[in-house]
C-alpha positions as CSV (number, residue, x, y, z in Angstrom):
1,L,35.6,-2.6,-74.3
2,N,38.1,-2.0,-71.5
3,M,35.2,-1.1,-69.1
4,K,33.3,-4.2,-69.9
5,L,36.4,-6.3,-69.4
6,S,37.1,-4.7,-66.0
7,W,33.6,-5.4,-64.8
8,L,33.9,-9.0,-66.0
9,V,37.1,-9.5,-64.1
10,I,35.6,-8.0,-61.0
11,W,32.5,-10.2,-61.3
12,A,34.6,-13.3,-61.8
13,G,36.8,-12.5,-58.8
14,T,33.9,-11.9,-56.6
15,L,32.2,-15.1,-57.7
16,F,35.4,-17.1,-57.0
17,L,35.9,-15.6,-53.6
18,N,32.2,-15.6,-52.6
19,P,30.2,-18.3,-54.4
20,V,26.5,-17.7,-54.4
21,T,23.5,-20.0,-54.7
22,A,21.0,-17.3,-55.4
23,D,19.8,-16.5,-58.9
24,C,21.6,-13.2,-59.2
25,N,21.4,-11.1,-62.3
26,I,24.5,-8.9,-62.6
27,T,24.9,-6.0,-64.9
28,S,27.4,-3.1,-65.0
29,Q,25.3,-1.1,-62.5
30,I,22.8,-3.3,-60.8
31,V,23.1,-6.7,-59.0
32,T,19.7,-8.3,-58.5
33,C,19.4,-11.5,-56.4
34,E,16.2,-13.6,-56.3
35,E,15.6,-16.2,-53.5
36,S,11.9,-16.6,-53.8
37,G,10.1,-19.8,-52.9
38,K,13.1,-21.7,-51.6
39,N,11.8,-22.4,-48.1
40,L,14.5,-20.2,-46.5
41,S,14.3,-19.5,-42.8
42,N,17.2,-17.1,-42.7
43,I,18.6,-14.5,-45.0
44,P,21.4,-16.1,-47.0
45,I,25.0,-15.0,-46.2
46,N,26.5,-16.0,-49.4
47,L,25.2,-13.1,-51.5
48,F,27.0,-10.2,-53.2
49,K,27.6,-7.4,-50.7
50,N,27.1,-4.8,-53.4
51,V,23.6,-6.1,-54.3
52,T,21.2,-3.3,-54.9
53,K,17.9,-5.3,-55.2
54,L,17.2,-8.3,-53.1
55,S,14.0,-10.3,-53.3
56,L,13.4,-12.9,-50.6
57,K,9.6,-13.2,-50.9
58,N,7.6,-16.4,-50.3
59,N,10.0,-18.0,-47.7
60,K,9.9,-18.6,-43.9
61,I,12.1,-15.7,-42.8
62,T,11.2,-14.3,-39.3
63,L,13.8,-11.4,-39.3
64,K,15.7,-12.6,-36.3
65,D,18.8,-10.8,-34.8
66,S,21.0,-12.9,-37.1
67,D,19.0,-11.7,-40.1
68,K,19.4,-8.1,-39.1
69,D,23.2,-8.6,-38.7
70,I,23.3,-9.9,-42.3
71,L,21.3,-7.0,-43.6
72,L,23.8,-4.6,-42.2
73,S,26.4,-5.6,-44.8
74,F,24.1,-4.6,-47.8
75,I,24.9,-0.9,-47.7
76,N,24.1,-0.4,-51.4
77,L,20.6,-2.0,-51.2
78,T,17.9,0.1,-52.7
79,E,15.0,-2.4,-52.9
80,L,14.2,-5.1,-50.4
81,Y,11.3,-7.5,-50.7
82,L,10.4,-9.6,-47.7
83,N,6.7,-10.1,-48.5
84,E,5.0,-13.5,-47.9
85,N,7.3,-14.6,-45.0
86,M,6.8,-15.4,-41.3
87,I,7.6,-12.0,-39.7
88,T,5.5,-11.2,-36.6
89,V,7.3,-8.3,-35.0
90,L,9.4,-5.4,-36.3
91,Y,11.9,-4.6,-33.7
92,N,13.8,-1.4,-33.3
93,N,16.7,-0.7,-35.8
94,S,15.7,-3.7,-38.0
95,F,17.0,-1.9,-41.1
96,C,19.3,0.8,-39.6
97,N,22.2,0.4,-41.9
98,L,20.3,0.5,-45.2
99,T,20.6,4.2,-45.8
100,K,20.1,3.9,-49.5
101,L,17.0,1.8,-49.3
102,V,14.1,3.3,-51.4
103,I,11.5,0.5,-51.5
104,L,10.6,-1.8,-48.6
105,D,7.9,-4.4,-49.0
106,I,6.9,-6.4,-45.9
107,S,3.4,-7.2,-46.9
108,N,1.6,-10.6,-46.4
109,N,3.3,-11.5,-43.2
110,H,2.0,-11.9,-39.6
111,I,3.1,-8.6,-38.2
112,S,1.1,-7.5,-35.2
113,T,3.6,-5.1,-33.5
114,V,5.7,-2.4,-34.9
115,H,8.2,-0.8,-32.5
116,K,8.7,2.9,-32.4
117,A,12.2,2.9,-34.0
118,A,11.7,0.0,-36.4
119,F,12.5,2.1,-39.4
120,A,15.2,4.2,-37.9
121,G,18.0,5.0,-40.4
122,L,15.9,4.7,-43.6
123,N,16.5,8.3,-44.6
124,Q,15.9,7.6,-48.3
125,L,12.9,5.3,-48.0
126,S,10.1,6.4,-50.4
127,V,7.7,3.4,-50.6
128,L,6.7,1.3,-47.5
129,N,4.2,-1.6,-47.9
130,L,2.8,-3.0,-44.7
131,S,-0.4,-4.4,-46.1
132,Y,-2.1,-7.7,-45.3
133,N,-0.7,-8.0,-41.8
134,A,-2.3,-8.0,-38.3
135,I,-1.3,-4.6,-37.1
136,T,-3.8,-3.3,-34.4
137,Q,-2.0,-0.1,-33.4
138,L,0.5,2.3,-34.8
139,D,2.3,5.1,-33.0
140,S,2.7,8.2,-35.0
141,D,6.3,8.4,-34.1
142,V,7.0,5.2,-36.1
143,F,7.2,7.2,-39.3
144,T,9.0,10.2,-37.9
145,S,12.4,9.3,-39.2
146,L,11.1,8.6,-42.7
147,K,11.6,12.1,-44.1
148,S,11.4,10.9,-47.8
149,L,8.4,8.7,-47.5
150,T,5.8,9.3,-50.2
151,V,3.7,6.1,-50.4
152,L,2.4,4.2,-47.3
153,N,0.3,1.1,-47.8
154,L,-1.6,-0.1,-44.6
155,Q,-4.6,-1.8,-46.2
156,Y,-6.1,-5.0,-44.7
157,N,-4.8,-4.8,-41.2
158,L,-6.7,-4.5,-37.9
159,L,-6.4,-0.8,-37.4
160,K,-9.4,1.0,-35.7
161,S,-7.7,4.4,-35.3
162,F,-4.5,6.1,-36.3
163,H,-3.1,9.1,-34.5
164,I,-1.0,11.0,-37.1
165,K,0.8,14.3,-36.9
166,S,-0.1,17.1,-39.2
167,S,3.5,17.5,-40.3
168,F,3.4,14.0,-41.8
169,K,3.7,14.4,-45.6
170,L,2.6,11.8,-48.1
171,I,1.6,11.7,-51.8
172,K,-0.4,8.5,-51.7
173,T,-1.8,6.2,-48.9
174,V,-3.9,3.0,-48.9
175,L,-6.1,2.5,-45.9
176,A,-8.9,0.2,-47.1
177,G,-9.8,-3.1,-45.4
178,N,-9.3,-1.9,-41.8
179,P,-12.1,-1.9,-39.2
180,W,-12.1,1.8,-38.7
181,T,-14.1,3.2,-35.7
182,C,-15.3,6.7,-36.7
183,S,-15.1,8.3,-33.2
184,C,-12.9,11.0,-31.6
185,D,-9.9,8.7,-31.9
186,L,-10.1,9.0,-35.7
187,L,-10.5,12.7,-35.8
188,D,-6.7,13.4,-36.2
189,L,-6.5,11.1,-39.2
190,Q,-9.6,12.7,-40.7
191,K,-8.2,16.2,-40.3
192,W,-4.9,15.1,-41.8
193,L,-6.6,13.5,-44.8
194,N,-8.7,16.7,-45.5
195,A,-5.9,19.2,-44.8
196,S,-3.1,17.5,-46.8
197,N,-2.9,16.9,-50.5
198,V,-2.5,13.1,-50.0
199,T,-4.4,10.8,-52.4
200,M,-6.3,8.0,-50.6
201,E,-6.5,5.1,-52.9
202,N,-9.7,3.0,-52.8
203,E,-11.5,5.8,-50.9
204,N,-14.9,4.4,-51.5
205,S,-14.0,1.1,-49.8
206,T,-12.2,2.9,-46.9
207,T,-15.3,3.1,-44.7
208,C,-16.4,3.1,-41.1
209,T,-17.4,-0.2,-39.4
210,F,-18.5,1.4,-36.2
211,P,-20.8,3.0,-35.1
212,N,-23.7,1.5,-37.1
213,S,-25.0,5.0,-38.0
214,M,-21.8,5.7,-39.9
215,E,-21.3,2.3,-41.4
216,K,-20.3,2.3,-45.1
217,L,-19.4,6.0,-44.9
218,S,-15.9,7.1,-46.0
219,I,-13.6,7.9,-43.1
220,R,-12.7,11.1,-44.8
221,M,-16.4,12.3,-45.0
222,A,-17.8,10.7,-41.8
223,A,-19.4,13.4,-39.5
224,I,-17.3,13.3,-36.4
225,Q,-18.4,16.1,-34.1
226,Q,-15.3,18.0,-32.9
227,S,-17.2,19.7,-30.1
228,D,-18.2,16.3,-28.6
229,C,-14.5,15.3,-28.8
230,K,-13.5,18.5,-26.9
231,I,-15.9,17.7,-24.1
232,E,-14.8,14.1,-23.9
233,K,-11.2,15.1,-23.9
234,A,-11.7,17.7,-21.2
235,S,-13.6,15.2,-19.0
236,L,-10.8,12.7,-19.6
237,E,-8.1,15.2,-18.6
238,N,-10.0,16.1,-15.5
239,T,-10.3,12.5,-14.5
240,V,-6.6,11.9,-15.1
241,T,-5.7,15.1,-13.1
242,F,-8.0,14.0,-10.2
243,T,-6.5,10.5,-10.2
244,A,-3.0,11.9,-10.3
245,A,-3.8,14.3,-7.4
246,I,-5.1,11.5,-5.3
247,K,-2.0,9.4,-5.9
248,L,0.2,12.4,-5.2
249,K,-1.6,13.1,-1.9
250,S,-1.4,9.5,-0.9
251,S,2.3,9.3,-1.7
252,A,2.9,12.6,0.2
253,S,1.1,11.3,3.3
254,L,3.4,8.3,3.3
255,T,6.6,10.2,2.8
256,A,5.9,13.5,4.7
257,P,8.5,14.2,7.5
258,T,7.5,14.2,11.1
259,P,7.6,17.4,13.1
260,N,10.3,16.0,15.4
261,N,13.6,15.7,13.6
262,I,16.5,13.5,14.7
263,T,19.9,15.0,14.8
264,G,22.5,13.0,12.9
265,S,26.1,12.5,13.6
266,N,27.1,15.4,11.4
267,G,24.8,17.9,13.2
268,T,22.1,17.9,10.6
269,H,18.5,17.0,11.3
270,A,17.4,13.8,9.7
271,E,13.7,13.6,8.8
272,L,11.7,10.5,9.6
273,P,8.8,9.5,7.2
274,L,5.3,9.7,8.6
275,L,3.6,6.3,8.5
276,G,0.0,6.4,7.3
277,K,-3.0,5.0,9.1
278,S,-2.8,1.8,7.0
279,W,0.3,0.8,8.9
280,T,-1.4,1.3,12.2
281,F,-4.3,-0.8,11.2
282,L,-2.0,-3.5,9.8
283,A,0.0,-3.5,13.1
284,G,-3.3,-3.9,15.1
285,V,-4.5,-6.7,13.0
286,L,-1.2,-8.5,13.3
287,G,-1.1,-8.0,17.1
288,F,-4.7,-9.4,17.4
289,V,-3.9,-12.4,15.3
290,L,-0.7,-13.2,17.1
291,S,-2.3,-12.8,20.6
292,T,-5.3,-15.0,19.6
293,T,-3.0,-17.7,18.2
294,L,-0.8,-17.6,21.3
295,L,-3.9,-18.0,23.6
296,I,-5.3,-20.9,21.6
297,F,-1.9,-22.6,21.6
298,T,-1.6,-22.1,25.4
299,A,-5.1,-23.5,26.0
300,I,-4.3,-26.6,23.9
301,K,-0.9,-27.2,25.4
302,C,-1.9,-26.5,29.0
303,P,-5.4,-28.0,29.7
304,T,-5.0,-28.0,33.5
305,W,-4.3,-24.2,33.5
306,Y,-7.2,-23.7,31.1
307,R,-9.6,-25.7,33.4
308,Y,-8.4,-23.7,36.4
309,L,-9.0,-20.5,34.6
310,I,-12.6,-21.2,33.6
311,S,-13.6,-22.8,37.0
312,Y,-14.5,-19.9,39.3
313,S,-15.3,-22.2,42.4
314,H,-12.0,-24.0,42.5
315,R,-9.4,-22.8,45.0
316,R,-6.1,-24.4,45.7
317,L,-5.3,-25.5,49.2
318,E,-2.8,-23.2,50.8
319,E,-0.2,-24.1,53.3
320,N,-1.9,-22.3,56.2
321,D,-5.2,-24.1,55.5
322,S,-3.5,-27.5,55.8
323,E,-2.1,-26.7,59.2
324,M,-5.5,-25.5,60.4
325,F,-7.1,-28.7,59.2
326,E,-4.5,-30.8,61.1
327,W,-5.1,-28.8,64.3
328,E,-8.8,-29.2,64.2
329,F,-8.5,-32.9,63.5
330,S,-6.2,-33.5,66.4
331,A,-8.5,-31.5,68.7
332,D,-11.5,-33.7,67.8
333,M,-9.5,-36.8,68.5
334,S,-8.6,-35.7,72.0
335,S,-12.1,-34.8,73.0
336,S,-13.9,-37.8,71.5
337,P,-15.2,-40.5,74.0
338,T,-13.6,-43.9,74.2
339,V,-15.4,-47.3,74.3
340,S,-15.1,-49.3,77.5
341,G,-13.5,-52.6,77.4
342,T,-11.0,-51.6,74.8
343,N,-7.4,-51.6,75.1
344,D,-5.9,-48.2,76.0
345,E,-3.1,-48.8,73.6
346,D,-5.5,-48.9,70.7
347,P,-7.7,-45.9,70.9
348,I,-10.8,-45.9,68.7
349,V,-11.7,-42.7,67.2
350,I,-15.4,-42.3,66.7
351,F,-16.5,-39.8,64.0
352,E,-19.9,-38.4,64.7
353,K,-22.0,-36.7,62.2
354,I,-22.6,-33.3,63.5
355,H,-26.0,-31.8,62.6
356,A,-26.7,-28.2,62.5
357,F,-28.6,-27.1,65.6
358,V,-32.2,-26.3,64.9
359,P,-34.2,-24.6,67.6
360,G,-37.4,-26.3,68.7
361,E,-36.3,-29.9,68.1
362,D,-36.1,-32.1,71.3
363,G,-36.0,-35.5,69.7
364,F,-39.7,-36.2,70.0
365,I,-42.4,-36.2,67.4
366,E,-45.4,-34.3,68.4
367,D,-48.7,-35.8,67.3
368,K,-51.6,-33.4,67.5
369,Y,-54.2,-36.2,67.3
370,I,-53.2,-37.7,70.8
371,D,-55.5,-36.3,73.5
372,S,-53.9,-34.5,76.3
373,H,-55.7,-36.5,79.0
374,V,-54.5,-39.8,77.6
375,T,-51.0,-38.5,78.0
376,E,-51.6,-37.5,81.6
377,E,-53.1,-40.9,82.6
378,S,-50.2,-42.8,81.1
C-alpha cells in the first residue's frame, strides 16, 4: 500500500509540474505515451521524461534537429515508433542518447538516405524496421555499432545490392520487395545468407529482377559465378591502378623541382616547381591572341599608318628631295626664252613639254608612195 501511494504521489507531482497532452498510460513500471494521428510536425516537449514507450506514428514528423534534441531527454526509452511520418533522411547521431532503446520502427516514411552513423549509440537495439521506404543504397558500416541487433527489416525499398560484412550477426531478416540485381555486387550478401544461420523471411518472394535469365530466382540460390567476379574485380583494380598512376605522374610533372636551385636567405636551397608543357602552350596562345588584338586595334585606330604599310609604291618626300626640286625649277626658269614685247619686270615663264628623244625622227612623215622624181622636180 505504501508503495502504491508513493507512486501515486510521484505521478501527481509530475503531472502538476509537467502537464501533458498525450494519452499516456502510467503504471508502476512503464509509462506509455501515444500521440498517433494528431497531425504533429514535431515531437512534443510536454511528455514524461521517464517514458519507456513512445508511439508517434501517423503524423508529419521529419526528425529535424529540434526533434533530435527532444529525444535526448528520453534516456529510459526502450521502444520508439516513428512509422508513417514524413522522414526523408536519417542523419548522424539521430538517436545517440537512447542507450536503452530495444525496438525502433521507422517504416512507411520517405527515407532515401541513411548516413553512416545514423544509429550510433544504440547499443541495446534489437529490432530495426526500415521497411517501405525509398532507400537505394546502404553502407555496411551503418549497422556496425548495433552489436545487439537480431532482426532487420528492409523489405520494399529500392535496394539493388547490399555489401555486408561476414561478421554481421542476425537471427532474422526481411529483404523481399527490392529490385535485386543478381550480379557480382550481390555476391557478398549471398555468401553471408548461406554462411550464417539467419532466417530470411519471405524467401520465395525475395527474388532477382535482373538479369532476365535469373528473374524469379531466389537471391540466396541464384547462380552468381564467383570466378567471373574475380576477373571483373581484377580488371577493375588494374583500371583504377592505371588511372591513379597517370594522375600521380601528371601531378609529379607539375610539382617536380628544377635542376637549378635558388639559394634562400638562410643558406638553404629552395626548389622551384617545373611547369608542364600545358603552361607553355597556354602562354603561346595568350601571346598570339594579345598580339593579334593589338594589331587589329592599331589598324582600326590608325588608318593612315595602315594604308602606308600596305602601299609598297608610296614614298614620303624627304627634305633633300624638296631642295633638289627647287633647284631644278629655278634653273629651268633662268634658261627659258622670253617673249618679245613684254615687260621685263613681268617675266613669263613658258613650260614646254619635253619629249623623250627618239632616234630617226626629224619632224617629217615619210610617205613611201611618193615617187622620188616628183620630189626632185618640185
